[in-house]
VOMIDO-23986 format. One record per residue (C-alpha): residue in one letter; residue number from 0; x, y negated, z negated. Coordinates in steps of 0.02 Angstrom, whole numbers. Layout:
residues N
  residu  num      xx      yy      zz
       A  NUM       X       Y       Z
...
This chain:
residues 286
  residu  num      xx      yy      zz
       M    0    -238    -438   -2079
       A    1    -300    -258   -2027
       N    2    -292    -131   -2147
       L    3    -151       8   -2141
       K    4    -253     146   -2061
       E    5    -312      35   -1911
       I    6    -142       3   -1859
       R    7     -76     177   -1890
       T    8    -232     231   -1787
       R    9    -165      79   -1632
       I   10     -14     136   -1668
       T   11     -38     322   -1619
       S   12    -151     271   -1485
       I   13     -23     138   -1388
       G   14     122     296   -1439
       S   15       9     427   -1340
       T   16      -9     288   -1162
       M   17     178     263   -1175
       Q   18     204     464   -1144
       I   19      72     456   -1030
       T   20     143     303    -926
       S   21     333     380    -944
       A   22     268     537    -856
       M   23     160     462    -731
       K   24     332     350    -665
       M   25     438     521    -662
       V   26     326     589    -555
       S   27     316     441    -445
       A   28     506     435    -448
       A   29     492     614    -380
       K   30     370     577    -252
       L   31     461     417    -195
       K   32     617     486    -152
       R   33     505     612     -22
       A   34     390     475      66
       Q   35     541     349      71
       D   36     639     482     173
       N   37     512     507     290
       I   38     499     339     334
       T   39     677     294     354
       Q   40     704     432     459
       L   41     547     383     560
       R   42     605     200     587
       P   43     759     232     711
       Y   44     644     318     827
       S   45     521     184     828
       E   46     638      41     846
       K   47     734     145     980
       L   48     563     196    1052
       Q   49     503       2    1060
       Q   50     663     -70    1124
       I   51     642      40    1290
       L   52     465      -8    1295
       E   53     545    -198    1303
       N   54     695    -147    1433
       I   55     567     -94    1557
       S   56     405    -173    1537
       S   57     490    -347    1594
       G   58     383    -394    1752
       L   59     222    -294    1714
       S   60      64    -383    1698
       S   61     -71    -347    1575
       N   62    -166    -284    1723
       D   63     -30    -111    1735
       N   64     -92     -60    1597
       V   65    -282     -40    1474
       Y   66    -196     -28    1347
       A   67    -120    -206    1378
       E   68    -263    -292    1435
       D   69    -284    -465    1366
       R   70    -475    -468    1315
       E   71    -612    -624    1228
       L   72    -634    -565    1055
       N   73    -813    -502    1036
       K   74    -779    -354     927
       V   75    -630    -320     836
       L   76    -575    -159     714
       V   77    -470    -162     571
       I   78    -370      -6     516
       A   79    -354     -40     325
       I   80    -228      82     243
       S   81    -196      84      35
       S   82    -198     219     -74
       N   83    -332     353    -143
       R   84    -291     313    -341
       G   85    -252     147    -413
       L   86    -101     111    -564
       C   87      -4      49    -428
       G   88      -7    -160    -491
       A   89     -57    -266    -333
       F   90     -27    -128    -197
       N   91    -217     -99    -149
       S   92    -286    -287    -182
       N   93    -170    -352     -72
       V   94    -223    -242      75
       I   95    -405    -280      32
       K   96    -353    -477      30
       K   97    -265    -485     186
       V   98    -430    -388     261
       V   99    -546    -513     196
       E  100    -434    -653     263
       L  101    -429    -580     448
       K  102    -623    -563     434
       E  103    -649    -759     366
       G  104    -500    -837     472
       K  105    -439    -766     610
       Y  106    -591    -671     686
       K  107    -714    -784     614
       S  108    -788    -764     770
       A  109    -804    -600     804
       Q  110    -892    -462     740
       V  111    -758    -352     633
       D  112    -751    -160     586
       V  113    -670     -92     461
       V  114    -582      74     458
       Q  115    -503     128     278
       I  116    -356     251     256
       G  117    -357     254      62
       K  118    -503     253     -45
       K  119    -451     106    -148
       V  120    -473     -25       3
       G  121    -640      33      32
       D  122    -707      11    -155
       G  123    -618    -147    -163
       L  124    -716    -218       0
       K  125    -893    -116     -17
       Y  126    -878    -225    -190
       R  127    -864    -385    -108
       G  128    -979    -360       7
       H  129    -909    -290     168
       E  130    -955    -129     255
       V  131    -830      -1     308
       I  132    -892     119     457
       E  133    -765     247     420
       D  134    -635     335     301
       Y  135    -501     431     330
       N  136    -462     495     167
       D  137    -402     672     172
       I  138    -265     618     271
       Y  139    -158     624     121
       E  140    -180     802      80
       D  141    -104     826     258
       L  142      27     681     297
       T  143      76     739     485
       F  144      92     670     642
       K  145     -40     774     707
       A  146    -156     710     581
       S  147    -116     518     633
       C  148    -124     564     810
       E  149    -320     608     783
       I  150    -353     443     732
       S  151    -257     344     838
       E  152    -315     423     997
       K  153    -502     386     943
       Y  154    -480     234     911
       M  155    -373     195    1095
       E  156    -512     283    1177
       L  157    -638     150    1115
       F  158    -517       3    1169
       A  159    -479      89    1316
       D  160    -677      90    1346
       G  161    -721     -78    1297
       T  162    -788     -30    1134
       Y  163    -646    -141    1026
       D  164    -562    -294    1114
       A  165    -434    -299     985
       I  166    -353    -175     847
       D  167    -262    -222     681
       I  168    -171    -122     546
       V  169    -148    -175     380
       Y  170     -53     -91     275
       N  171     111    -127     151
       Q  172     288     -91     225
       F  173     386     -15     105
       K  174     560    -119      77
       N  175     623     -11     -69
       A  176     535      44    -258
       A  177     500    -148    -300
       T  178     468    -245    -169
       Q  179     322    -195     -35
       N  180     270    -326     119
       I  181      90    -357     167
       L  182      67    -331     350
       A  183     -59    -364     479
       E  184      -8    -289     639
       Q  185     -86    -288     816
       L  186     -92    -101     873
       L  187    -198    -149    1034
       P  188    -185    -257    1148
       V  189       3    -197    1170
       V  190     109    -368    1160
       V  191     297    -330    1228
       E  192     397    -487    1174
       E  193     529    -516    1276
       K  194     676    -593    1178
       E  195     803    -714    1246
       D  196     959    -644    1226
       Q  197     876    -470    1274
       T  198     994    -389    1408
       T  199     912    -349    1583
       L  200     980    -188    1633
       D  201     964    -123    1800
       Y  202     886      49    1791
       I  203     816     185    1923
       F  204     658     233    1894
       E  205     594     417    1941
       P  206     435     423    1945
       S  207     391     238    1928
       K  208     418     105    1821
       E  209     224      82    1804
       E  210     214     275    1766
       I  211     344     282    1622
       V  212     273     117    1572
       S  213      94     233    1560
       D  214     171     364    1470
       L  215     242     283    1353
       I  216     131     143    1279
       P  217      24     286    1202
       K  218     161     375    1126
       A  219     226     213    1041
       L  220      59     168     982
       K  221      23     348     892
       L  222     196     312     835
       Q  223     145     145     761
       L  224      13     202     651
       F  225     100     345     597
       K  226     244     246     547
       A  227     101     128     457
       I  228      48     287     362
       L  229     209     328     303
       D  230     243     134     257
       S  231     119     137     131
       N  232     142     301      77
       A  233     302     249       5
       S  234     253      80     -47
       E  235     117     179    -165
       H  236     232     272    -247
       G  237     374     127    -275
       A  238     225      -6    -326
       R  239     170     148    -468
       M  240     341     191    -507
       T  241     363       5    -541
       A  242     178     -23    -611
       M  243     202     115    -737
       H  244     374      59    -765
       K  245     341    -106    -844
       A  246     183     -56    -934
       T  247     299      83   -1031
       D  248     401     -62   -1078
       N  249     259    -157   -1139
       A  250     207      -3   -1238
       G  251     353      -3   -1303
       D  252     363    -181   -1364
       L  253     188    -177   -1436
       L  254     230      -5   -1536
       A  255     397    -115   -1603
       D  256     285    -269   -1648
       L  257     141    -141   -1730
       Q  258     273     -38   -1838
       L  259     341    -190   -1900
       T  260     176    -275   -1933
       Y  261     133    -108   -1999
       N  262     282     -87   -2149
       K  263     251    -273   -2183
       A  264      49    -225   -2223
       R  265     125     -86   -2314
       Q  266     241    -182   -2416
       A  267     113    -313   -2457
       S  268       8    -170   -2553
       I  269     155    -100   -2646
       T  270     184    -275   -2700
       N  271      18    -297   -2741
       E  272     -10    -125   -2841
       I  273     159    -163   -2925
       L  274     104    -349   -2986
       E  275     -80    -247   -3044
       I  276      24    -114   -3136
       V  277     110    -276   -3231
       G  278     -28    -346   -3243
       G  279    -111    -228   -3329
       A  280      32    -181   -3468
       E  281      50    -356   -3510
       A  282    -130    -355   -3557
       L  283    -111    -204   -3633
       N  284      30    -262   -3739
       G  285     -53    -431   -3768
């Protein structure tokens, strides 16, 4: 059994760690509220834009828009979205695993370039021997639609000029503070799925249907990337809050166990001292 000084040192150390994890949990909870509001406010607009696009795109072929052009997959880009900091459970490792899965599975026969938004995914991929061609880690310092558009516009142009044949986004979709779903979403080429129960409306188009779709698709693509970044941002704070909550609870349990061990050791020490005193007194009396 460890001596009393060692146990006291461990109790002090775990107590300090518990204070840190508790503080980090509260900070993440405060940041989560704002991040959650941002993504929940954007989703209705994004869903409505997608619905309009589905309604007016029926009957249009992939040749009607360069962003809908289906090509043979020779060169693919994956935009991986993670966080700049750790201590958020499996949040970052899930993104890394999904990117590796895409490279070694779906796009095994193609050249795959990876762009990182968030430092941790790049660190994890480099550790596993995968290169990252570019990073946008600073976007979280000014998380705006304008900053996101600069990224999406660049890679939309690279798809349009034939540099890439497909572009995917890998990110954590925010569900609630305790749950995030890892997604690999196709950004380009655009695929508009026609649902079986979808009602076909008779629109009068001005200007032409093709021109409206050509204007809507770039807007939808920019919004899709921005939504993915906001989803990831909210997921990060939710994952960190949950991880720090569990860490605080575990530290509390460990602290209680150590306190019990300390009390037992102290009691044993006192008992031994009493026995020594009694034994010494009996020796003197004898």
